[in-house]
N, C-alpha and C positions, 0 to 999 in steps of 0.2 A: 857084245858091247853096244851100249846105247848110241844111236845115231846122233851125231852133232855136226852142224855146219855153221858155227857161230859167226864166221866172217863172210859167209855166203859165197865162198870160192866155188863150191860144188854146184850151188844153185845157179850161179852165173854161167858156168861151163856146161852143165848138163840139164838144168831145170830140176824140179822135184820128181819124185817117183811118178811114173805115168799113171793116169787114171785107169781103173779096170775097164775091161770090155763090157759093153751092155748093148742090148738091142733096143732099150727104151731111151731113145734120144732123138732130138730133132729141133725144129724151130717152131715157135709160136708167134704168129703174126699179131702184133698189138700196137695200136696207136702210132703208126708211122715207122715201125721197126719190126725186125725179125729177131726174136729172142731165143738163143740156143740154150738147151737144157739137157740133162741126162739124169736118169734115175737108176739106183742100184739097191739090191737087197729087198728085204721085207721087214715089216714091223712098224713101230711108231715113226712117223716121218720127221726128218731133220733136214732143213735147207741150209746149205753152205753158201754164203755170199762173200766173194773175194773183195780185195781192196782196189783202190783206184789205180788205173793203168794196167792192172793184172788180168787174170782170167781164171776160170775154174780149175785149170791144171795145177794151180798153186796149192790146191787141197789134196795133192797126191798122197801125202802122208796121213791124211785124216780119213779119207773115204774108206780104206780097208779096215781101219780100226773101228769105225762106226758100224760097218757091215758085220764084223766079227762080234760086236757087242749086241747085235740083234736089231739094228735100226734100218729103216729104209732111208737112203741118203739121196737127196736131190741137189745137184749143183746147177748153177745158172750163171751164164756169162752176162754181166750187166750190159745194158743198152750201149752200143758203140764199142764194147770191149770184146776181146777174143773173137768168137765166131758170130757174135750178135751185131746187128746193124743199127743205125740210128737215122733220124731225119735231121733237118737243119736247126731245130730248136735247141736252145741252151740245155745243158744237163741240169736236172734237179733231182734231189733225193726222192721227192714225192712221185715224180714221173717213173723213176726206176722202181719204186715200191709198187706202183701199179702194174709194172711188168711182172713182178714176182707173183702177184695175185692172179694174173692171167695164166702163168705157168701152173700154179696150183689148181686152177679151174680145169685146165687142159688135162692134168693128170688125175683129176678127181680127188684132190686132197682138200679135205674140209678144214683141217687144223694141223699146224706143224710148229715145231720149235725152229728157231732161226739162230744160227751161229754166224756172226758177221765179223769180218776183219777190216778195220779201218773204214773206208766208205761203205763197205758191206754191213758193218755194224750200225752205221747211221740209218741205212735202209731198213734194217731189222727193227731198230727202235721206232722209226716212223710207222712201220706196220703195227708194232705193239701199241702205239698210241692211237692210231686211226682205225685199226681193225683188230681189236683185242679178241674178238670172237674167232679169228682165224689163226691166232698166234698163241702157242702154249707156253712160250718163254723166249727170252732174248739173251744170248751169250754175246755180250758187247765188248769186243776186243779192240783196243788201240784206236779209239776215236773220240771226238768231241761232239757236243751238242749245241755249242755256240762258238763263234770265232775266238773268244777269249781263251779257249782251252788249248790252243796250239802254241808251241814254242816258236821262236824265231828260227827260220830255216838255216841250217848249217850243213853244207855238203860234207859227206864222209865217204871213205872207201866202201863201206857196207852199202850205203845208199846208192852210190854209183854202180855197184855190182848189181843191185836189184833193178835199177833203171835199165842197165844194159840187158838184163834178162827180159824185162818187159818189152824193150824195143825188138829183140829177136822174136819173141812170141807174137807180137803184133804183126810183124812182117810175115810170119808163117801162117797165121790164122785169120787175119782180118780180110773182109771182102774189099777193103779200101786201104791196102798197105801203104800207099803213097802219101797218106795224109797224117802220118804219125805226129808230126810237129803240131798240126792244128788240133789233133785229138788231145795231146798233152796240155795245150793252152786252154781248151774248152773244159777239160776236167779240172784243171788248176783254178779256173775262174769260179767254178762251183765250190771247190774246197775253200777258197779264200772268203767266200761270202755266205756260205751256208754250212750247217743248219743254223737256225736262230731261235732255239727253244729257250723260253724264259722259265723261271722257277715254277710259275703257274702251269706251264705246259708239262714240265716234268712231273708235277704232282698229280697229273691226270693219268699217268701211266700205271695201269693196274696189273699188268701181266708180270710173272716172275722175271727178274732181271739180275744177271751177274755182270758187274763192271770188272773187266779183266785188264790189268795194267802190268806192263813189263818194267822191270827195274831200270832198264837203259833205253826206254822208248825215245826215239829221236824227234818225235813230232808232238806228242801229247804230254801236257803237264800232269804230274802226279796230283797236284792240288785240284785239278779239274776232275780227275777220277774220284777223289774224295768228295767233291761237291756233288757229283752225280749220285753217289751213294746216299748222301744226306737228303737229297731232295726227291728221289724216286722212291715211292713207298715200298718198303720191304726189300730194297735192292741189297745184294751182297757184294763184297769185294773179293776178288781173287788176284793175288799178286804172284807174278812169275819172276823169280830171281834169275839173274845171270843172262837174260836175253833182252832183245830190243823189240822194235816194231815188227820184226820179222820172225817172231817166235815159232809160228807153225812150221817153218822150214829150218829154223836153227836147232831147236830141240823139240821135235814133234812129240816124243813120249811125254814130256812135261806138259805141253799144251793139251794133248789128248786126255791126259788124266784129269785136268781141270774141266774140260768139256764134258767128259763122260760122268764126272761127279755131279755136275750141274744137271745134266739130263736125268740122272737117277733121282735127284732131289725133287725135280718138278713133276716126276711121274708118280710120286707117292701122295 
């Protein structure tokens, strides 16, 4: 039977499937922070970038599927998230994108596809815009590229369960577990004010892009996803029925099928 956790009951209680073991993991020192990463498998590289307040463990359902499909998978805890540290500067997507490039250099990865979830999607799109020579494609799930793309926030039980999971994981993984509230506020400030891509910026994105939108996304407007498809050259739309902003852990088989299909298309 296909795994489902639509209400995130299991995610809150247990977290997602644990990441596989690997000897290729560690921290890359970069620009005032220590950025945690891990690498699995062999083949064409795919970098997975998690959402705001989360960590790489949230990709526990995706890493094995990608390994089985013949990809090398790299997960990265964004600056200040999970096992990664930060300095006192405000968060920016550009700064976190530069951390990804540092990890790529550390691992000797010349070019990779990026699959990003929420904030991770924005980081991936920034990389696709600023460093297209390093990015073979961007799987852009559940994010906006200007502040008009977000819905008015409404707390729901699913969101509360996800936030609870993030709080538990931060306490367990962070080098500064006592500053969770300040961490949430700092990430929230970035999310409320960034990114600020205009139509002209979107038109400059030349790498393959899939805009991936869930039927019940709690944060991102469907019309914003349509807008991105119209203004990013060659972008495709992938719609995920029956799920929300948390599709990778709600119905991973559906999410993985979309991701693997995109990776296959950009490889041809």
